SEMI-830431 format. One record per residue: residue number from 1; residue in three letters; chain; z, x, y of N, C-alpha, C in turn. Coordinates in nm, 4 decimals. Atoms other than C-alpha are relative to their C-alpha. Last residue first. Layout:
ZAZA  seq  type  mol        nw        nu        nv       caw       cau       cav        cw        cu        cv
ZAZA  NUM   ALA    A         Z         X         Y         Z         X         Y         Z         X         Y
...
END
This chain:
ZAZA  seq  type  mol        nw        nu        nv       caw       cau       cav        cw        cu        cv
ZAZA   85   ASP    A   -0.1144    0.0019    0.0243    4.6241   -2.0851    2.2452    0.1289    0.0134    0.1336
ZAZA   84   ALA    A   -0.0638    0.1155   -0.0101    4.3131   -2.1713    2.3961    0.1489   -0.0037   -0.0449
ZAZA   83   ASP    A    0.0246    0.0531    0.1346    4.1915   -1.8111    2.4568    0.0911   -0.1498    0.0224
ZAZA   82   LEU    A    0.0821    0.1067   -0.0130    4.1668   -1.6927    2.8187   -0.0259   -0.1032   -0.0970
ZAZA   81   GLY    A   -0.0424    0.0741   -0.1095    4.4589   -1.4482    2.8246   -0.0892   -0.1166    0.0334
ZAZA   80   SER    A    0.0582   -0.0150   -0.1215    4.2552   -1.2033    2.6517    0.0800   -0.0727    0.1095
ZAZA   79   GLY    A   -0.0939   -0.0835   -0.0627    4.4581   -1.2049    2.3480   -0.0498    0.0485    0.1472
ZAZA   78   PRO    A   -0.1625   -0.0031    0.0543    4.1878   -1.3671    2.1331    0.0548    0.1162    0.0907
ZAZA   77   GLY    A   -0.0470    0.0010    0.1207    3.8340   -1.3375    2.2962    0.1264   -0.0082   -0.0203
ZAZA   76   HIS    A   -0.0972    0.1268   -0.0103    3.7527   -1.3311    2.6684   -0.0020   -0.0732   -0.1542
ZAZA   75   ASN    A   -0.1162    0.0060   -0.0937    3.6444   -0.9685    2.6957    0.0668   -0.1374    0.0187
ZAZA   74   GLY    A   -0.1134   -0.1053    0.0291    3.4572   -0.9706    2.3793    0.1186   -0.0128    0.0931
ZAZA   73   ILE    A   -0.0776    0.0764    0.1047    3.2411   -1.2542    2.4678    0.1429    0.0691   -0.0480
ZAZA   72   ALA    A   -0.0717    0.1164   -0.0967    3.1582   -1.0865    2.8017    0.0692   -0.0684   -0.1123
ZAZA   71   ASP    A   -0.1111   -0.0336   -0.0588    3.0860   -0.7728    2.5976    0.0768   -0.1073    0.0693
ZAZA   70   GLY    A   -0.1162   -0.0374    0.0904    2.8581   -0.9541    2.3573    0.1468    0.0562    0.0471
ZAZA   69   VAL    A   -0.0472    0.1051    0.0379    2.6633   -1.1128    2.6338    0.1319    0.0391   -0.0918
ZAZA   68   GLN    A   -0.0598    0.0481   -0.1256    2.6165   -0.7772    2.8065    0.0680   -0.1232   -0.0657
ZAZA   67   GLY    A   -0.0945   -0.0644    0.0051    2.4812   -0.6439    2.4514    0.1178   -0.0154    0.1071
ZAZA   66   LEU    A   -0.1101    0.0606    0.1257    2.2786   -0.9484    2.4358    0.1371    0.1037   -0.0096
ZAZA   65   PHE    A   -0.0611    0.1363   -0.0476    2.1233   -0.8415    2.7816    0.0866   -0.0461   -0.1078
ZAZA   64   PHE    A   -0.0740   -0.0179   -0.0927    2.0592   -0.4703    2.6797    0.0683   -0.1419    0.0357
ZAZA   63   TYR    A   -0.1167   -0.0464    0.0475    1.9007   -0.5804    2.3500    0.1312    0.0461    0.0881
ZAZA   62   ILE    A   -0.0461    0.0980    0.0607    1.6733   -0.8134    2.5651    0.1471    0.0315   -0.0783
ZAZA   61   GLU    A   -0.0615    0.1003   -0.0969    1.5825   -0.5543    2.7860    0.0935   -0.0878   -0.0452
ZAZA   60   GLU    A   -0.1054   -0.0905   -0.0550    1.5046   -0.2667    2.5222    0.0750   -0.1100    0.0910
ZAZA   59   ARG    A   -0.1231   -0.0299    0.1091    1.3056   -0.5157    2.3190    0.1291    0.0557    0.0511
ZAZA   58   ASN    A   -0.0542    0.1215    0.0094    1.1021   -0.6294    2.6549    0.1115    0.0278   -0.1155
ZAZA   57   GLN    A   -0.0917    0.0492   -0.1140    1.0644   -0.2622    2.7325    0.0660   -0.1259   -0.0275
ZAZA   56   LYS    A   -0.1008   -0.1072    0.0388    0.9100   -0.1782    2.3830    0.0949   -0.0306    0.1197
ZAZA   55   ALA    A   -0.0891    0.0345    0.1340    0.6776   -0.4890    2.4155    0.1306    0.0803   -0.0184
ZAZA   54   GLN    A   -0.0760    0.1231   -0.0661    0.5722   -0.3712    2.7544    0.0867   -0.0449   -0.1032
ZAZA   53   ASP    A   -0.0851   -0.0365   -0.0801    0.4691   -0.0218    2.6042    0.0964   -0.1218    0.0588
ZAZA   52   ARG    A   -0.1031   -0.0692    0.0780    0.3014   -0.1787    2.3203    0.1189    0.0472    0.0786
ZAZA   51   TRP    A   -0.0673    0.1056    0.0681    0.0979   -0.4064    2.5617    0.1277    0.0548   -0.1092
ZAZA   50   GLN    A   -0.0905    0.0715   -0.0973    0.0267   -0.0957    2.7879    0.0353   -0.1357   -0.0749
ZAZA   49   GLN    A   -0.1008   -0.0844   -0.0289   -0.1000    0.0968    2.4796    0.0720   -0.0640    0.0941
ZAZA   48   GLN    A   -0.0845   -0.0047    0.1263   -0.3380   -0.1985    2.3689    0.1486    0.0891    0.0447
ZAZA   47   THR    A    0.0481   -0.0635    0.1089   -0.4611   -0.2124    2.7436    0.1018   -0.0218   -0.1154
ZAZA   46   LEU    A   -0.0747   -0.1014    0.0298   -0.3479   -0.4766    2.9888   -0.0755    0.0694   -0.1221
ZAZA   45   GLU    A    0.0172    0.0393    0.1437   -0.6071   -0.6750    3.1751    0.0788    0.1150   -0.0634
ZAZA   44   PHE    A   -0.0288   -0.1226    0.0860   -0.5811   -0.7140    3.5538   -0.0351   -0.0413   -0.1212
ZAZA   43   GLY    A   -0.0466   -0.1196   -0.0736   -0.6356   -0.9508    3.8429    0.0133    0.1326   -0.0784
ZAZA   42   ARG    A   -0.1330   -0.0479    0.0042   -0.7978   -1.2162    3.6460    0.0152    0.1156    0.0818
ZAZA   41   GLU    A    0.0027   -0.1149    0.1246   -1.0961   -1.3567    3.8081    0.1440    0.0520   -0.0160
ZAZA   40   GLY    A    0.0300   -0.1552   -0.0032   -1.0849   -1.6547    4.0516    0.0011    0.0585   -0.1189
ZAZA   39   ILE    A    0.0743   -0.0403   -0.1144   -0.9107   -1.9777    4.0162   -0.0109    0.1357    0.0140
ZAZA   38   ARG    A    0.0001   -0.1218   -0.0279   -0.7978   -2.0819    3.6540   -0.0869    0.0095    0.1522
ZAZA   37   LYS    A    0.1403   -0.0527   -0.0094   -0.7220   -2.4518    3.6395    0.0057    0.1366    0.0542
ZAZA   36   VAL    A   -0.0055   -0.1551   -0.0115   -0.3938   -2.6165    3.5060   -0.1359    0.0560    0.0183
ZAZA   35   GLY    A    0.1617   -0.0502   -0.0390   -0.4174   -3.0185    3.5678   -0.0091    0.1375    0.0115
ZAZA   34   LEU    A    0.0038   -0.0944   -0.1271   -0.0688   -3.0486    3.3919   -0.1397    0.0246    0.0293
ZAZA   33   ARG    A    0.0962    0.1057   -0.0998   -0.0782   -3.3258    3.1149    0.0012    0.0727    0.1382
ZAZA   32   THR    A    0.1436    0.0244    0.0560    0.0279   -3.1205    2.8230   -0.0670   -0.0518    0.0963
ZAZA   31   ASP    A    0.0786    0.0825   -0.0555    0.3684   -2.9777    2.9684   -0.1242    0.0049   -0.0660
ZAZA   30   GLN    A    0.1255    0.0254    0.0573    0.6417   -2.7293    2.8810   -0.0643   -0.1276    0.0205
ZAZA   29   ILE    A    0.0786    0.0830   -0.0409    0.9034   -2.5797    3.0633   -0.1033   -0.0030   -0.0747
ZAZA   28   VAL    A    0.1458    0.0364    0.0508    1.1750   -2.4008    2.9009   -0.0392   -0.0857    0.0899
ZAZA   27   VAL    A    0.0584    0.1099   -0.0491    1.5115   -2.2475    3.0422   -0.1649    0.0141   -0.0625
ZAZA   26   ARG    A    0.1403   -0.0095    0.0263    1.7168   -2.0259    2.8243   -0.0421   -0.1298    0.0862
ZAZA   25   GLY    A    0.0690   -0.0106    0.1423    2.0438   -1.9541    2.9886   -0.1235   -0.0053   -0.0167
ZAZA   24   ASN    A    0.0203    0.1118    0.0673    2.1251   -2.1005    3.3176   -0.0213    0.0036   -0.1456
ZAZA   23   LEU    A   -0.0385    0.1397   -0.0799    2.2903   -1.8715    3.5408   -0.0074   -0.0959   -0.0979
ZAZA   22   ASN    A   -0.1562    0.0166    0.0213    2.2429   -1.5503    3.3438    0.0583   -0.1131    0.0416
ZAZA   21   SER    A   -0.0705   -0.0588   -0.1343    1.8719   -1.6142    3.3093    0.1590   -0.0062   -0.0260
ZAZA   20   TYR    A   -0.1497    0.0397    0.0171    1.6409   -1.6591    3.0095    0.0754    0.0642    0.1434
ZAZA   19   TRP    A   -0.0858   -0.1493   -0.0613    1.2874   -1.7248    3.0277    0.1423   -0.0334   -0.0215
ZAZA   18   GLU    A   -0.1168    0.0034    0.0346    1.0079   -1.9824    2.9081    0.0797    0.1318    0.0303
ZAZA   17   LEU    A   -0.0613   -0.0990   -0.0443    0.6883   -2.1139    3.0279    0.1741   -0.0047   -0.0631
ZAZA   16   TYR    A   -0.1451   -0.0427    0.0666    0.4665   -2.3205    2.8406    0.0538    0.1246    0.0490
ZAZA   15   LEU    A   -0.0748   -0.1038   -0.0669    0.1683   -2.4937    2.9852    0.1154    0.0062   -0.0528
ZAZA   14   SER    A   -0.1271    0.0187   -0.0259   -0.0582   -2.6823    2.7396    0.0614    0.1091    0.1063
ZAZA   13   LYS    A   -0.0558   -0.0982   -0.0851   -0.4118   -2.7350    2.6389    0.1350   -0.0418    0.0418
ZAZA   12   ARG    A    0.0414   -0.0089   -0.1198   -0.4852   -2.9988    2.3783    0.0603    0.1206    0.0625
ZAZA   11   LEU    A    0.0126   -0.1307   -0.0375   -0.4848   -3.0746    2.0013   -0.0328    0.0045    0.1442
ZAZA   10   THR    A    0.1090   -0.0368   -0.1011   -0.4174   -3.4356    1.9220    0.0195    0.1370    0.0533
ZAZA    9   THR    A   -0.0343   -0.1278   -0.0953   -0.2004   -3.5500    1.6324   -0.1376    0.0134    0.0893
ZAZA    8   PRO    A    0.1141   -0.0242   -0.0810   -0.1628   -3.8969    1.4433    0.0240    0.1446    0.0961
ZAZA    7   PRO    A    0.0101    0.0797   -0.1126    0.0802   -3.8873    1.1610   -0.0956    0.0446    0.1071
ZAZA    6   THR    A   -0.0041   -0.1187   -0.1361   -0.0298   -3.8085    0.8515    0.0165   -0.0705    0.1046
ZAZA    5   GLU    A    0.0840    0.0125   -0.0911    0.0604   -4.1035    0.5740    0.0048    0.1072    0.1186
ZAZA    4   GLY    A    0.1050   -0.0905    0.0339    0.3088   -4.0203    0.3119   -0.1304    0.0158    0.0731
ZAZA    3   LEU    A   -0.0713   -0.1394    0.0858    0.5173   -4.3297    0.3589   -0.1524    0.0816   -0.0406
ZAZA    2   ALA    A   -0.0351    0.0177    0.1136    0.3090   -4.6043    0.5944    0.0341    0.1617   -0.0607
ZAZA    1   MET    A    0.0452   -0.1254    0.0580    0.2855   -4.5749    0.9551    0.0554   -0.0192   -0.1332
END
C-alpha cells in the first residue's frame, strides 16, 4: 500500500457485546463472522420515555459502581497497610 492510499474497508454486520463485572472488569466480545439471525418477532419495543428512564437508571448504576471503585481504592491507599512502603 502506497503512502496516502486509503486502506481497503468492508462494511458488514457485526455482533458487539460489552459489559462490566466486578470479577473481570470490562469484557468485550466482537465478531463480524458470526451467523447471527433473528428468529421470531421482537418481544417488546421500548417507548421514548422508557429509553429515557433506562438511560437514567444506567447512569445511576455506573455512578454507584464507580463510587464503589473509588471507595475500594481509597481503602487501599497510603497508610492502609497495603501500600508498597
